[in-house]
ROZA-65003 format. One record per residue: residue in three letters; z, x, y of N, C-alpha, C in turn. Coordinates in steps of 0.02 Angstrom, whole numbers, plus 50000, padded with zeros to 5 digits. Atoms other than C-alpha are relative to their C-alpha. Layout:
// residues N
alaZXYZXYZXY ...
***
This chain:
// residues 202
met499864994749952492314913649590499615006449985 ala500334993850019491494927649492499305000450031 ala500685000049973489794922349560499985002450072 trp499984997849931490364926949735500115007550007 ile499804993049994490884944849694499435004450022 asp500564995549983489204953649697499734998750070 pro500235001249931488574944749854500505002350052 ala499494997849952490234948249941499995007650007 leu500024992749998490134966749895499375002650035 gln500624998149968488364967149962499974998050073 gly499955001549929488944961050132499874992850018 asp500105007149985488684942250116500664997150026 ala499385002349969489994935850238500214993149974 ala499845006750025489874917850175500315000449931 ala499734999150067490194923549996500715002750003 met499334997249993491684933850051500494994750024 arg499565005349976492404919150147500174995049944 ser499895004750055492184907749997500475003049948 leu499574996650049492994920549882500725000150024 leu499324999649973494504922949996500324993150005 ala499745006849996494684904250021500244997649932 ala499815002050067494754901849833500625003849976 leu499434995950022496034915949811500624999050043 ala499435000949955497144911149958500584996349968 pro499435003450031498174898449859500355004249947 val499714995650052498424911249720500485004950030 val499574995049969499124924649834500594996850036 met499455003449967500164912049932500544998049950 arg499505001850051500994905549773500395006149977 ala499664993950022501374923349719500495002450052 ala499554997749946502104928049888500614995550005 arg499435004649996503184912349892500485000949942 arg499574999450059503814915149716500445006350004 leu499624993949995504354932949753500465000250061 leu499624999649938505004930349931500404993750015 gly499695006449983505484911949937499554996250048 arg500465004149961504504897650012500155000350075 gly499825000149930505484898050175500055006950033 his499944993349972505414916950201499545000750060 pro500404999749939504804920750377499385004449996 asp500564995450005503594934250319499524998449943 val500415001550058502804925350172499264999550019 asp500705000549979501204921550270499705006950012 asp500264993249988501034939750324499865003549934 val500104996850064501234945650145499384997249966 ala500605003050030499914933250085499375002750033 gln500584997349965498714939450219499885007249981 gln500064993150022499074957450172499705000449930 ala500285000150068498684953049992499254998650001 leu500725001349995496994945750041499635006150026 val500314993849976496614961550138499965005049942 gly500014995650058497104971149981499454998149951 val500545002150044495884960649880499335002750025 ile500634997449971494474965349999499945007549989 glu500014992750007494954983749992499885002249929 arg500034997850069495074984349803499464996649959 leu500515003750036493674972449757499465004649970 pro500514995650031492414986749731500225003149934 gly499744997150062493544993349593500154994949946 phe499875005350050493704976549504499505000549943 arg500434998950059493034979149328499974994049954 gly500035006150041493314961749259500425000349938 glu499574999550059494644967149133500514994449998 ser499585006049996495714952649193499624995050043 ser500345004949957495254936749284500085002050072 leu499954998549929494944937749469500654997350029 gly499365002849977496454926449495500585004549983 his499474995350019497564938449398499975006350042 phe500104994149958496824952849497500324998950069 ala499715001649934497304944449662500754999049995 glu499295001250009498994939049594500385006549996 arg499674993650007499424956849546500065003550067 ile499984996949934498984963049720500544996650043 ala499505003649962500074949349797500715001849977 val499354998150027501534953649682500195006950026 tyr499864993249976501394971949730500185000050074 arg499865000249928501324968049916500684996850014 ala499365003349990502814956249903500585004549980 leu499474995650022503864968649805500085005850049 thr499964994749950503424982349929500354997650063 ala499705002949941503904970950072500754999249991 arg499295001050013505574966949991500395006550007 arg499664993649996505974985449988500035002850071 asp499994997949930505664987050173500674998150031 ala499345001249970507254988050277500034993550037 arg500015006249962506714973250383500154994049955 phe499905005550047506714962050229500725000049974 arg499324999750026508394968250167500504996750048 gln499565003049951509204962150328500024992449995 arg500055007350004508684944450284500244997449932 leu499825002150067509374943950106500554994650001 ala499465005049998510944934250155499734993150015 ala500295006549984509914920450234499564997649943 glu500455002050054508704920550088500384996949942 ala499615002750056510104916949964500114992550008 ala499915007149987510284899850048499334996550010 asp500685002649989508394897150053499894993749959 ala500205006150036507884879350010499305001149974 asp500644997350025506494886749907499494994549988 gly500455005550015505674871349834499405002049959 ala500594997950038504374881949743500094998449927 glu499985001450071503944877149568500015006649962 val499934993950039504524890749449499904998249927 pro500125001750069503834890549273500605001649957 glu499454998750045505054889849130499935007149973 ser500004993150023505534907549083500725001949987 pro499314997950012507064917249023500405000750064 phe499644999049937507494920949205500124993450037 ala499985005649954507154904149284500254993449971 ile499785006350030507664890749158500694998150026 ala499375002849976509044880049232500325004150056 ala499724995949946509254892849374500004996150065 ser499985003149934509794886649544499595004150049 arg500374996249950508884891849702500385006350020 ala499604994149982510324903549743499935005449948 arg500074995150054510184911849573499315003250002 leu500674997249995508314913949598499975005150057 ala499974995249944508654922349766500345006449978 leu499664994150025509864934149680499555004049953 leu500464996650045508564937949549499495004150039 arg500474996349958507324942749684500325006450026 glu499654994149975508624954449756500105005149944 ala499894995550057508974961549583499395004249985 leu500624996250012507154966749569499965006350043 asp499994994149957507504978949711500355005949967 ala499604994850032508624988749592499595004249951 val500414996550049507184994449481499405003150034 ser500584996749972505665005249508499444995050012 ala500555004649984504084997349579499604998049938 pro500385002150060503104997849413500414995349955 gln499575004250042504594990349320500084993150031 ala499925006449965504864976849452499374995949994 glu500645003550006503024972449447499924997049930 ala500055002550069503044970849257500484994249988 leu499505005350009504644960449259499784993650036 ala500215005949961503984948849395499424996549966 leu500595003050031502314946149310500184996749933 his499845002550067503104943449138500464993950003 phe499505005250001504594932549181499934994850054 leu500095004949947504174924149346499314996849998 phe500695002650001502304921949317499754998649930 asp500165001750069502314919949127499395003749973 arg500564996150026501024933549098500205003749936 thr499864996550062500914940948924499945007550011 ile500044992749996501054959448891499275002250004 ala500714998349999499184960148857499694998550068 glu500265001849934498804951349021500245005050053 ile499744995249952499944963049119499655006749992 ala500344993750012499134978049037499305000050032 ala500665000549970497424971949093500044999750076 met499935000749928498024967349267500205006550034 thr499744993849970498874984149297499665006249975 asp500384994350027497654995149202500475004949965 ala499514996050036499075001349091499974998249926 ala499975001450072499285002748903500554994949986 glu499495005150017500244988648819500675003249987 glu499364996750014501555001048760500335002150065 thr499724998349934501775006648941500334993950031 val499715006249973502064988548992500654998449964 arg499395001250038503334986448852500565004650024 ser499504995249977504225002148910500274998150069 arg499795002049933504264996149091500464994049997 leu499575005950007504994979449037500685001949972 arg499374997950032506294987748927500455003750050 leu499614996249952506845000149060500224995750059 gly499835004449945506794986949195500594995549983 lys499445004350021507934975449097500655003949995 gln499404995850002509134989749067500295001150070 ala499784999049931509194993049254500314993650029 leu499725006349976509494974549289500694998949970 arg499345000850032510924974349164500535004250037 thr499554995649964511714989049255500184996950068 lys499895003249935511504980149422500484994149994 ile499595005950010512294964349355500725001949984 glu499334997950019513764973649280500405002550062 lys499664996949943514144982349446500104995250059 asp499985004549942513874967749566500244993249978 gly499715006450021514994952549546499574994050015 arg500425005749982513734941249632499494998549946 phe500535000950049512544943849488500264997949931 arg499735002050065513734938649349499734993349977 ala500285006550017513004921149357499335000749966 leu500664998950031511354928649301500065003249930 arg499904996250062512124937149148499624996849941 glu500315003250057511534924249021499245000150007 ala500725000349990509794922649098499665006749991 val500314993450003509484941349107500195003849938 val499784995850054510544949748976499864996949932 glu500095003250064510404936848838499294997649990 asp500635003350011508804926948863499415004850000 thr500584995549997507674941748902499905003849935 val500094996650065507974948648728499454996749960 ala500515003750037506864935048656499504997050048 pro500515002849955505204930848742499934992649989 thr500125007150006504744912948775499444998849951 ala500525001750048503594903948655499325001850027 gly500674998349980501834910548660499945007150027 arg500044993249976502304927848724500015004849941 glu500004995050052502064943548625500705002949991 glu499354997150014503594950748541500025007250024 glu499914993149981504284966948610500415003449946 pro499624996450051504964980448498500745000550018 
***
């Protein structure tokens, strides 16, 4: 994919089409994971993410892979969409979503039902956008702290802080909302220890 970047930036339409075609599955997977496979706006979010890739491609410095670059844009677009009032009206239906998406093993997703995953998506609305982005990338997409730092152009300590504060906010949400008690073990207990292969947090 990297070979298409310069020609695409120089106006080569064929290179841009090839680049977007290669990144389309990446942004679609990210949109489905954050919104749910059956969400009525998942296609729109994926398309918005591809537009975001085009808009931000000139600023791509190669600090992360192009796939991670596109994935981060899709995560941001999906989280922004979730915060829109139109999306909030659909949360009840989403909780019953027959998701079907493959979710990698993580502290949040191990042994979680589709309903619990839908609640987790809603819980991400309780934290700030940078914290939600870090949590989603770390726990739903299995990205390491170093990878997230490169993807978001932030210091690793900043990423650690966002994860720590985000988890605190999720704990508060869970304590106050009875529907989220089923997530207690997955969020409050399991997130203390990263999965194998992840960097330890202080």
